[in-house]
C-alpha positions in Angstrom: -13.5 1.4 -14.4 -12.3 0.8 -18.0 -12.7 4.5 -18.9 -10.6 5.6 -15.9 -7.8 3.2 -17.0 -7.8 4.6 -20.5 -7.7 8.1 -19.2 -4.8 7.3 -16.8 -2.9 5.6 -19.6 -3.4 8.5 -21.9 -2.2 10.9 -19.2 0.8 8.7 -18.6 1.7 8.8 -22.3 1.4 12.6 -22.4 3.5 12.9 -19.3 6.2 10.6 -20.8 6.3 12.6 -24.0 6.5 16.0 -22.2 9.3 14.8 -20.0 11.1 13.2 -22.9 10.9 16.5 -24.9 12.0 18.5 -21.8 15.0 16.3 -21.2 15.9 16.4 -25.0 15.8 20.2 -25.0 18.0 20.2 -21.9 20.7 17.7 -22.8 20.1 17.0 -26.5 18.4 14.3 -28.4 21.4 12.0 -28.7 22.1 12.0 -24.9 18.3 11.6 -24.2 18.2 8.5 -26.4 21.3 7.2 -24.7 19.8 7.8 -21.3 16.7 6.0 -22.3 18.7 3.0 -23.4 20.8 3.1 -20.2 17.7 3.1 -18.0 16.4 0.1 -20.0 19.6 -1.8 -19.4 19.5 -0.8 -15.7 15.9 -2.1 -15.6 16.9 -5.5 -17.0 19.8 -5.7 -14.5 17.7 -4.7 -11.5 14.8 -7.0 -12.6 17.2 -10.0 -12.9 18.8 -9.3 -9.5 15.7 -8.4 -7.5 13.5 -10.9 -9.3 15.9 -13.8 -8.5 15.8 -12.8 -4.8 12.0 -12.6 -4.7 11.6 -15.9 -6.5 14.1 -17.6 -4.1 12.2 -16.3 -1.1 8.9 -17.5 -2.5 10.5 -21.0 -3.2 11.9 -21.1 0.4 8.5 -20.2 1.9 6.8 -22.8 -0.2 9.4 -25.4 0.8 8.8 -24.5 4.5 5.0 -24.5 3.9 4.7 -21.0 5.1 2.2 -18.4 3.6 3.8 -16.3 0.9 2.7 -13.1 2.7 4.8 -10.0 1.8 7.1 -12.0 -0.5 4.3 -12.5 -3.0 3.5 -8.8 -3.0 7.2 -7.9 -3.4 7.5 -10.3 -6.4 4.5 -8.5 -8.0 6.0 -5.1 -7.4 9.4 -6.2 -8.7 7.7 -7.5 -11.9 5.7 -4.3 -12.4 8.8 -2.2 -11.6 10.9 -4.2 -14.1 8.3 -3.8 -16.8 8.2 0.0 -16.2 12.0 0.2 -16.3 12.3 -1.8 -19.5 9.7 0.3 -21.3 11.0 3.6 -22.7 10.2 6.7 -20.7 11.6 8.6 -17.7 8.4 8.8 -15.6 8.0 5.0 -15.8 11.7 4.6 -14.9 11.2 6.6 -11.7 8.1 4.6 -10.7 9.9 1.4 -11.7 12.9 2.2 -9.6 10.6 2.9 -6.6 9.1 -0.6 -7.1 12.4 -2.3 -7.6 14.6 -0.9 -4.9 14.0 -2.6 -1.5 14.3 0.7 0.6 11.6 2.4 -1.4 9.3 -0.6 -2.2 7.4 -0.2 1.1 6.3 3.3 -0.1 4.7 1.8 -3.2 3.2 -1.0 -1.2 1.7 1.4 1.4 0.1 3.5 -1.4 -1.4 0.5 -3.1 -2.7 -0.9 0.2 -4.3 2.4 1.0 -5.8 2.8 -2.5 -7.3 -0.8 -2.5 -8.5 -0.6 1.0 -10.3 2.7 0.5 -12.2 1.3 -2.5 -13.4 -1.8 -0.6 -16.8 -1.9 1.0 -16.6 -1.6 4.8 -17.7 -5.2 5.3 -14.7 -6.5 3.3 -12.1 -4.5 5.1 -11.5 -7.1 7.7 -13.0 -7.8 11.1 -12.3 -5.4 14.0 -12.3 -6.8 17.5 -12.3 -4.6 20.5 -11.1 -5.8 23.9 -12.4 -3.7 26.7 -11.4 -3.4 30.3 -12.7 -0.8 32.8 -9.9 1.3 34.2 -10.0 1.4 37.9 -10.1 4.8 39.5 -11.0 6.6 36.3 -13.5 9.1 37.4 -15.7 11.5 35.5 -15.8 15.1 36.6 -18.7 16.1 34.4 -22.3 16.8 35.4 -23.7 15.5 38.7 -25.0 11.9 38.6 -28.6 13.0 39.0 -28.8 15.0 35.8 -29.5 12.0 33.6 -27.5 13.5 30.7 -26.2 10.2 29.5 -27.8 7.0 28.3 -26.6 5.1 31.4 -28.6 7.6 33.6 -25.6 7.6 36.0 -24.1 10.9 34.9 -21.1 9.1 33.4 -20.5 8.7 29.7 -20.5 5.2 28.2 -16.8 4.7 27.4 -15.1 1.7 25.9 -11.5 1.6 26.8 -9.1 -0.7 25.2 -7.2 -1.5 22.0 -8.5 -2.3 18.5 -7.2 -5.6 17.2 -7.5 -6.5 13.5 -6.8 -10.2 13.8 -8.8 -13.3 14.5 -12.5 -14.1 14.1 -15.2 -11.8 15.3 -17.3 -13.1 18.2 -20.7 -11.8 19.2 -21.4 -12.6 22.9 -24.7 -10.9 23.0 -27.7 -13.1 24.0 -31.1 -12.7 22.4 
């Protein structure tokens, strides 16, 4: 894991240097430095504004004794986005803006959730409950019932119809 982080950090630095050189060759070194300073100032401003909102929401949830939920994740994304905006570099500024602006924050959150969930073992991804109900009048027009082609021996496939719920405790009603 540590090796991957070091490689990603090195690639990030190389990308920042390449983008900085490209921008400097396009608009000049002076304007590039001015743009870097401007994005740093913008980062401080957005961090102050969005950070204050996020902390106020966390305080309100704590006062009402509600779980922090998405507000805690938003506060973390705002902190990370503010840090990326304050550090010099245009690639970090773009990623930081995605974390700081409310309309785009959900994109970063969705990517992080997908990345973390995919790395978790299946047992830790959360319980899955299935509610099943037999649909009346749902026939099967497959092989005749005497063919014994399915595990039920009735010629009908074993089908679970219903919806998958990802909430609540898992109950096992099997006996034995």
